[in-house]
N, C-alpha and C positions, 0 to 999 in steps of 0.2 A: 238316086237309086244306086249309083256306083259306090257312094260313101256307105250306104247301109249294107251293101254286100261285103265291102271290105271290113266294116266293123263286125258284122255277123261272123265272118270267117275268123277274124282275130279273136273274138270272144269264144268261139268254139275251140280254138287252140288253147286259150287260157283255161277253159273248162277241162280240156284234156290234160293239161299240165297239172291242174289242181287235183284231178283224179289220180294221175300218175304219181304225184308227190304224196298222196295219202298213205302209201304203203300197202294199199289193198291190191289184191291180185286174184285172178281166177284159179291160180295154181294152188291147190290145197297143200302141196308138199313144201311150199315156200316157208322158210323159217320166219317166225314172228320177230319183229324189230320193236324195240322200245323207243318211243319218241319223247324227248324231253320237252315239256311245255312250260311256258311262263305266261303270266297275266299281262295283257296289253289292253290299252283303252283309248289310244289316240285315234281320232277319226281321221282317216287319210285324206278326206276331202277338204277339211277346214284349213290346215296350215299352208296348203299348196295352191288353193284355188286362185287367189289373186295373182300370185307369181306366174302360174301357168296361163291365166287369161291374158296377161301382158305378153306372153310368148306365143299367142295365137291358138290356144286350146279353148274348146267350148266349155260351157258350164259343166261342172263335175256331175257324174252319175254314180250315186251310192249303190253298191252291190250288196247282196245279202251276206251277212256275217257267216263265217264257218266256225264250227267249234271242234270238229274232229278231223284229223288226229291231233291237231293243235289249233288254238284260236287264230283266226285270220279275219281282219277287217280290210275291205277293199273299196277303191273308188276308180272310176274310169274317166279319162279325159280324151275326147275326140279331137283329131287334128285334120285339117284339109291340106292337100297339096304339099307333101304326099298325104294320102288318106290312110289313117291308121288310128288306133286307139291305144293310148298309153295307160296301163294299169299301175296304180300305186297301192301296195299291200303292206299292212302292218301285221307282222307275223309273230305269234307267240312261240317262236322256235329260235333257240340261240344261233347266232351267226355261225359259229363253228360247225354246228350240225347242218346248217343250210349249205354251206360251201363244201362240206364233206360228201354231199350226195353225189354218187358216181354218175347220175344221169345229167348232171350239170358240169360241163367241161369249161374250166376257167380259161378265159382268153387273156385276161390281164388283171393282176391285183394292183391296187393303188391306195393311197390315203387321200381323203377329201375332207377338208375342214376338221381334221383330227379324228376322222372315222375310217376304219378299215373298209375297203370297198372291193368287191369282186365282180368283174364283168364276165358273164358266162353265157355259153351256148347251150340251150336246152333242146337242141334238135333231136336228141335221143327220145324225148317224150313228146315234144311239140315244136313247131317251127317258131322259135321265140328266142330273143335275147333277154337275159335277165341280169339286172344289176342289183346286187345284194349289198346293203349298207349296215354295218354293225352299229346299232343304236340300242343300248341296254333298255330293257332286259331282253329284247328280241332282235328282230331283223326287219328293216324296211326294204322293200323291193320295188323296182321299176321293171315292168314287163312290157315289151313291145314285140308283137308278132309280125310275121311276114308270110306271104303266100307265094310259094315257089311256082315257077312256070310249069305247066301251061295254063293253070287256072289263075289268071291275074286280071286286075283292073289296070287301065292305063296309068293311073297315078299311085298304084299300090307299091308297097315295099315287097321286093321279091327275093332278097338275099339276107343272110345272117349279118353281113357287113352293113347293109342299109339299116336293118333293125337296130343293131348296136349303135350305129351313128346317131339314130333318132333317140334311143334310150340315153345316150350320153348327153344329148341336148337337154333332155328332161332333167337329168342329174345337174347339169350346169345351172338350169333355171331354178331348181329347188334348193340348191346348196346353201344360199344365204338364209333360208328359213328352215333348215333341218333342225328338228327338236333335239334336246339333250337326252330325252327319254321317251320311250314309247308308252 
């Protein structure tokens, strides 16, 4: 039951982030922004399932595709102890546009297996660490949420540092199987 509550709260955070990143707002006076989109087709469950299973993650759960404001394919991988869900997203949005979003505060840029990588704090939108990876023509993301106190489970992630540490573990696991293109 604890695991379900943790996963539900993290999925709610991912949904809030997705809504927040859509550019939609209730404020009619907000200026319209143009979103550059690119076609992506890589199923995020397929190339990573075996590697993540070896790392202690459950069978992947495909999530519904999103088409607006940009294409997004996603897959969730549940983890126990600590209990959280890591989401892997194939985004039809160029890397430069993703990391330029002012709602995502970059904690650390790096290069991994020849790809530019940005480790970011999305706390302005949702309690989540997001790792963005430049893989043409779009962006691959790893998202790990956390539940700040006082609403926590005994084995839940409760800080951005914990969420980013777990997201970096996912990055380390999938690095050998990163695709050349999305």
